[in-house]
C-alpha positions in Angstrom: 32.7 -10.0 75.7 29.5 -8.8 73.9 31.0 -5.3 73.6 34.3 -6.5 72.1 35.0 -5.4 68.5 34.7 -7.9 65.7 38.5 -7.7 65.2 39.1 -8.5 68.9 36.7 -11.5 68.7 38.5 -12.8 65.6 41.9 -12.4 67.4 40.4 -14.4 70.3 39.1 -17.1 68.0 42.6 -17.3 66.4 44.0 -18.1 69.9 41.4 -20.6 70.6 39.2 -18.5 73.0 35.8 -20.4 73.2 34.1 -17.4 74.7 35.1 -15.2 71.8 33.9 -17.8 69.3 30.5 -18.1 71.0 30.1 -14.3 71.0 31.2 -14.0 67.4 28.8 -16.8 66.3 25.9 -15.2 68.2 26.7 -11.8 66.6 26.8 -13.2 63.0 24.6 -16.2 63.0 21.5 -14.5 61.6 23.4 -12.7 58.8 25.4 -15.8 57.9 22.3 -18.1 57.8 20.2 -15.5 56.0 22.8 -15.1 53.2 23.2 -18.9 52.9 19.4 -19.3 52.8 19.0 -16.7 50.1 21.5 -18.4 47.9 20.4 -22.0 48.6 16.7 -21.6 49.1 16.7 -24.7 51.4 16.9 -24.5 55.2 18.9 -27.7 55.7 21.4 -26.8 53.0 21.7 -23.3 54.4 22.4 -24.6 57.9 25.1 -26.8 56.5 26.6 -23.9 54.5 26.4 -21.6 57.6 28.2 -24.1 59.7 30.9 -24.6 57.0 31.3 -20.8 56.8 31.9 -20.6 60.6 34.4 -23.4 60.4 36.2 -21.6 57.6 36.1 -18.4 59.7 37.5 -20.3 62.7 40.3 -21.8 60.6 41.3 -18.5 59.0 40.7 -16.1 61.9 44.4 -15.5 62.3 44.8 -14.5 58.7 42.2 -11.7 58.9 43.9 -8.3 58.3 41.8 -5.3 59.4 43.9 -3.0 57.1 42.4 -4.8 54.1 38.8 -4.4 55.2 36.1 -4.8 57.8 35.0 -8.1 59.4 31.4 -8.2 58.2 32.2 -8.2 54.4 34.9 -10.8 55.1 32.5 -13.0 56.9 29.8 -12.6 54.3 32.3 -13.3 51.5 33.3 -16.6 53.2 29.6 -17.4 53.7 28.8 -16.7 50.0 31.7 -18.9 48.9 30.5 -21.7 51.2 26.9 -21.5 49.9 28.1 -21.4 46.3 30.3 -24.5 46.9 27.1 -26.2 48.2 25.3 -25.1 45.0 28.0 -26.6 42.9 27.9 -29.8 44.8 24.2 -30.3 44.3 24.4 -28.8 40.7 21.5 -30.1 38.7 22.6 -31.8 35.5 20.4 -30.5 32.7 18.3 -33.1 31.1 18.5 -33.7 27.4 15.6 -31.9 25.6 14.5 -35.3 24.2 14.1 -36.7 27.7 12.2 -33.7 29.1 9.8 -33.6 26.2 9.2 -37.3 26.4 7.9 -36.8 29.9 4.9 -35.1 28.4 3.0 -38.4 28.4 -0.4 -38.4 26.6 -3.5 -38.4 28.8 -6.0 -41.3 28.5 -8.7 -38.6 28.1 -7.2 -37.4 24.8 -8.6 -38.5 21.4 -6.4 -40.1 18.8 -6.2 -36.8 16.9 -5.2 -35.0 20.1 -2.4 -37.5 20.5 -1.2 -37.0 17.0 -1.3 -33.2 17.4 0.6 -33.5 20.7 3.2 -35.7 19.1 3.6 -33.1 16.3 4.0 -30.3 18.8 6.6 -32.3 20.8 8.6 -33.0 17.6 8.5 -29.3 16.7 9.6 -28.3 20.2 12.4 -30.9 20.2 13.6 -29.6 16.8 13.5 -26.0 17.9 15.4 -26.7 21.1 18.0 -28.7 19.3 18.7 -25.6 17.1 19.5 -23.4 20.1 23.1 -23.0 21.2 23.9 -25.3 24.1 24.3 -22.6 26.7 20.9 -21.0 25.7 19.2 -24.5 25.6 20.5 -25.2 29.1 19.3 -21.9 30.5 15.8 -22.2 28.9 15.4 -25.8 30.1 16.5 -25.0 33.6 14.1 -22.0 33.7 11.1 -23.6 31.9 11.3 -27.2 33.1 12.9 -26.9 36.5 11.4 -23.5 37.3 14.8 -22.1 38.4 15.3 -18.3 38.6 18.0 -16.5 36.7 20.0 -16.2 39.9 19.9 -19.9 40.5 20.9 -20.6 36.9 23.8 -18.2 37.3 24.9 -20.0 40.4 24.6 -23.4 38.8 26.4 -22.4 35.6 28.9 -20.3 37.5 28.2 -17.2 35.3 27.2 -13.6 36.1 23.5 -13.0 36.7 23.3 -10.7 33.7 24.7 -13.5 31.5 22.1 -16.0 32.8 19.3 -13.5 32.1 20.6 -12.8 28.6 20.8 -16.6 27.8 17.3 -17.2 29.0 15.8 -14.2 27.1 17.8 -14.8 23.9 17.0 -18.5 24.0 13.3 -17.9 24.5 13.2 -15.4 21.6 15.0 -17.7 19.3 12.7 -20.6 20.3 9.7 -18.4 19.6 11.0 -17.4 16.2 11.9 -21.0 15.3 8.4 -22.2 16.4 6.7 -19.3 14.6 8.7 -20.0 11.4 7.9 -23.7 11.6 4.1 -23.0 12.0 4.0 -20.7 8.9 5.6 -23.4 6.7 
């Protein structure tokens, strides 16, 4: 069964052949798990997404048409979709800028003038963030406060990677300009 083609294994899976399913899973498990892990960055979530992908493959094995493409891209597309569904389920809800900036609690080691200066800086940052368009504000907050990559932000917001990068870059430039303008007043 190890030498059977991917198409033959899928046909076997479609008819309920357990041996074909085992062989198919062994053949693809590393690629499926690796892709899920790349998208989710969490082993437990990647294992769940990989399992979901194999369940989807099992359910739709009979619908695979070799005239429309090869098995590997079909399997990896199903895996990608399962992983993105998992991302959407655990989608982080961006916090309000007010809430995030309020978390910058003053240290007991700071002097009263340091506290006043920090409060002033927090107010400036809040004001500048509030002036950004909502999509840029969300991208900047997810990148700066949550430490997410552009790829993760793209997955969360369900936008192309280039769009996520543009929103982060443009938002940071506008934020810098707003804060520089505020400082020169």
